N, C-alpha and C positions, 0 to 999 in steps of 0.2 A: 423313287422313281420318278421319272420328268417326262412330259409329252411333249410332241412338238406340235406348233400350230396347227399343222394340217392332218395331225393323226399317222403322218408317216412312221414315225419310230416311236417307241419307249426307250428312255434313256435309265441304264442304271451304273453307278457309280460302284467301283470295287474297290476293296483294301489292297489289292496288288498294284494300284493306280492306273488300271485302265478302266475306259468309258465304254459300255458296250452298247449299241444300239438295235434293239429286238423290233421284229415284225409283231404290230400289236394283234393281228389275226391268227399269226402261227405260234408265238412265242420262241422263234427261232431268231439266233443272232445274224443280223443282217451284217453288221462289220463292228470294229472297235478301233475307238480313239487311239493313237499311240500313247502310252505311260506318261503319266506323273510319276515323280520320283516316289511318292507315298500315296496314301488314302486320298478317293477322288470323294468329295464330300456333296457337292452340288453340279448341277448341268443347266445352262441355260441356253433355248433353243431362240434362235433370233427369226423375225418375221419373214427374212428372204430364204429361210428354209434350209439354205446350206452353210450358215454361220452358227458354230455353238461354243458356249464359253464355259469351260469346266473350272472348278473351283477345290484346293485340296490344303492336305496337310504340307506338303513342301512348300506353303508359304505363297503362291501363285495361283493367280487366274489365268489362264491362258486360251486364247482365241483359236479353232481349230477350223477349217474347210472340212465339210462332213464327206464332200465328193471325195476328195483326194486325201484326206487323213492328214494334210497337212498345216505346219503352224501358220497361224497369220498375226502378222505384227509382233509387238513385245509385249512381254507378259506383265500383267498387273501385280507388283512386289507388295508383301507385307513383310512385318518383323516376327509374325506368328502365322499359323494354320489360316488361311481365307475360309470362312464359313459360305460364302456365297457372293454372288453377283446378280443386279438386277440392270436392267437398261430403261432409260426415260427418254422418250423420242422427243419430247417437246423441248428440251434443252440438249439433245443428242450427247446423253451422259451416261457412262457404266459406271455404276455404284457398287463397291465392293466394303465388305464388311469382315470384321474377324476377330481373332481371339487376343490380338494386340492390344485391343480396346482401341479400335478406331476404325472410322468410316472413312472411304476415299473415293473421291469423284474424279473419271478419268474420260477425254475426249475420245468420241466416236471413231475418230481416225486410228485409233489402236497403236499411236505412237507416241502418247504423253508419258514422259518417264523425267523427274517424278509426279505423283498423281497432281491435279489442277487446285484439288483442296483437300487437306486433311482435318478431320475432325474427331478430336480426342473424347473418349467416354469412359466413365469411371469401372465401368462392365465389360466382362467378356461376351462378343455378339456370337450366338450362336445359328442366327437363322435371320433372313430379311426378304422382305417382298413387296411388291409395288402395290399400291392401294388405288392408283388413280395419276392422272396424268403428273399431277403436281404433289404427290404424297408417297413415303413409303414406310414402312413398319419395320422396326428390329426387334428382337428377341433376345433377351440377356440369360446368361447361366446363372443369374439370380430371380428369374420368374419375372423381370420388369421388361413389358411391353412399350415401347415408345414410337410415336408418328412424328416422321419428320416432314417439313413444307418442304418444296424444292425451289430454290431460286437461282438464279444466274450468279450471282453475287453473293455468296455463302459466307456463314460463319467459319472463320478460321484459328483453331487452338494451335499451338504451338510452344514445345518447351524451348526455355530460353536459359542462360545460364544462371545460377541463384542470384537473387538477391539479398541482401543480408535484411532480416526483419528488424525494422527502428525499434529502439528500446520505448517503452512505454512509460516507463516511469523518470524519464531523463530529459530535461530543455536543455539543449546547449545552442545558442543563438548568439549572436552578437551583443553582446553587454548582458545576457543572461545564461546563469549557468546552476540548474537546481537539479535535484535528486530526492526522489522520494523511496525512503527507507522505512518499513515499519508504517506506523501511524504521523511520522514526521516527514516535512519537507525543509530542507536546508541547502541555503548557497548564497549566491549572489545576485543582486539584479541591478544593473546599473552601478556596479563598484558598492552597491551597499547590502550588509547584510539581511537573509532574509531567512527567518524561521517560522514554521506554522507547524502545530501540533493539532490533530484531529483525533476524533474518538474512535475512528476504525482505522484499517490498514488500507492505504494510498496505491493503488495500482497504477493508475494512467494520470498523465500531467498533461494538460494542451495550453497553448498561448494563441491569444486573438491577434488578427494583424497589425492592429495599432499597439500592440505589445502594453498593455494597462490591463489587462484581465487573465488571471492565471484559473484554469479550470482543475479540478483534483476529485479524481473518481476513486470512490472506496468501495470495500466488503468488508464483511465479517460473518462471524458463524451464528449469527442470531437471526439474520435474514432481516434485520431492520436498520441496517446501515449502508446500503447499496445506493448511494448518491453520488451527484455530482455537484459539487461546491465552487462558488465563484470567491476570488481574492482580488485587491489590487495588488500594485507593486509592492505596498508597504507591509503585506501581509495582512490587511484588514478584512474580514469576512464581511462581502456585499450581501449577504442574507439571502441567497437564491440557493435554492436545493430544487434538483431534478430528480426523480425518485425512480426506481428500478424494484423490479422484485427477486432480484440477484444481483450478483456481483456486478460491478461495471468493467468491460472489457476496453473499452477505447471511447476516449472523446474526443472531437475534432471541429474546429470552426470553420463556417464557409468562407470562401475566398474575399466576399465583401466584409466580413466582420459582425454579420448581421442574425445569424443563425448559427446555432452549435447542434452536432448528432452525437448523440449518445447510444451504445451498445452495450449488451449486456450477456450474461449467461441466463436469462429468460428466455433466450431466442429471440430477442427484438432488439430493433433500431428503433431511434424517437428522433425528430427535429424538433427544437424549440428557440422561440426567439430569446432577446436576452434578459428577459424580466421572469424567465421561468415558465412562460407558454407555450402550451405544446402546439405546434403548427401542425403536426400530421397525427394520424393514428398510428398505433406500434406497427412497424413493418416487421414481418415475423420470418423466419425460417425455420428449418428443422432441428436445429441446434444451437450451440453458443454463436453469436454473431462477434467476430473476433475484430475487424476492422471496418471502418467505411472512409468514404471520402467523395468531396463534392465534384463535379466537373468543374473547370475552368469558368463557366458561365453562370456556375451555382444552380443550373435548372434540373440536372441529375445527381442523382447518389448512387456508389456502388457500393454493397456489401459482401463481405466474404465471413463464410460460416465453417465451423467444424462439420457441415453435414457434406462438406466436399463439392459446396455449389458457390457460386458469384451469383449475385443478382443484382439488375440496374431498377431503379425507382425515380418516378416525378418526385423532384423534392418540393414540390408547391404543395402535392395533394397525399404523397406517401403509396400513389399505385403503383404497382410493377410496370415497367415497360418492357420487360422482356420474361420471357420463361427462365429458369434457374440455368445458369450454364455449368454443366457437371465438368469433375476435374478429378484427376486420381489423386488427391491430397486432402487434409484437414487443411483448410485456408486460414493463416494468422494474418495475413496481410494483403491489402488490395487498394489499387490506386489508378486513378485515369492517366493516361499518358496527357502530355501538355496539347497537344492537338486535338483531345479528347475521340480520337478514332480507334483506339486500343484502350485494352485495360490490362494492368500487369498484376497476378495474384500468385501468391508464394506460401509455402511452408518454412520452416526451419531448413529444410533440405532442398526441394524443389520449387522451381518459378516457371511460369505459363504466361504466355501474352495472347489475349482474347483481343482478334483484330475485329474490329465492327464497322459496318459503314453507318456511323453516325451522322446524321442530316442537320439543317438548322431547323430552328423550330416552326418554320413556314412549313417546311416538308414532313414535319414529324407524323402528319395522320398518314402518309404514304409510305414510311419509312420499312425497312426491312425489319426494323426491332419490333415495330408494332405489327406486322404481319405475323414475325413469329410467334409473340403473344398470342396472338389470335388463333394461329392455325395448329401450333405443335399443343400437343395434350402428351398427360403422363399415363 
């Protein structure tokens, strides 16, 4: 049941698609709103008393004029049932959420098609409610409750054509062609034969920007050989060993060539200098971290995990700059775009683009990313 702000009506949604308005004193039916095509899940009375928004199984939220029963504006459409609608007065936004695993923001004039913003989430949303002028709560079918901070320029996640996940055990660049098979690395480096045998299976290869250091990440079944080792272009071991507690899943150098990030099945990523000194504490997610990438200025690091999240970190401290951004995939690959205003993340089948308003370092304290990290809880 849903109550109008003045107490004039009690609203009840029905299985046959109708929405009844009851007199709260007598319980009698005052009127009903013309039908949705299927079950009505939710009703929202607006403060102007004559506007009602209903949401239903027919994948639509629709505004109605209570006095006349007529539709107002265009329906808010989803790809599956709409669980509910809220209205945020400060930004003049209608917010809908649904079984299609999206949250959608719409303009107050009831004519925005498609939605202003679409946020993809990993779970079906079964209910949402406004908490304050700047925050709302969603409830998922898995029992997860999430508080969202409302900003005029919000996070946008959209699915894009699939990108191929780059091979981790192959380096193919100008003058370099190396492949790791089992515990061996073989190939050519500047037309010279390169062959290195390691004690453990090589999972990943990386090359620094100056093309004079080759990093090889390994794993074995004894839980002792999970390291990244450095070699020069002749195959000489440089004596650097970067240790994790489980298999190495990724290694990649910063753009300036002064740092390297390593990722592991131990749920962590670590940034090191080229002498093997840790520059950050382990950055942790809730499953294997499969890939990482430095921003173009090397100030930020993005990681992707099998826990279906992407996380942005301060590359100098290892502190999170954002909450984890949830995707409906186990992330195998992640990168910043060249202008560093978006992130591309993918699995072997699907790819998503996360558009973010990254700002300059001087503006960072007031950035949306920092506000999201402070205001959104899990």
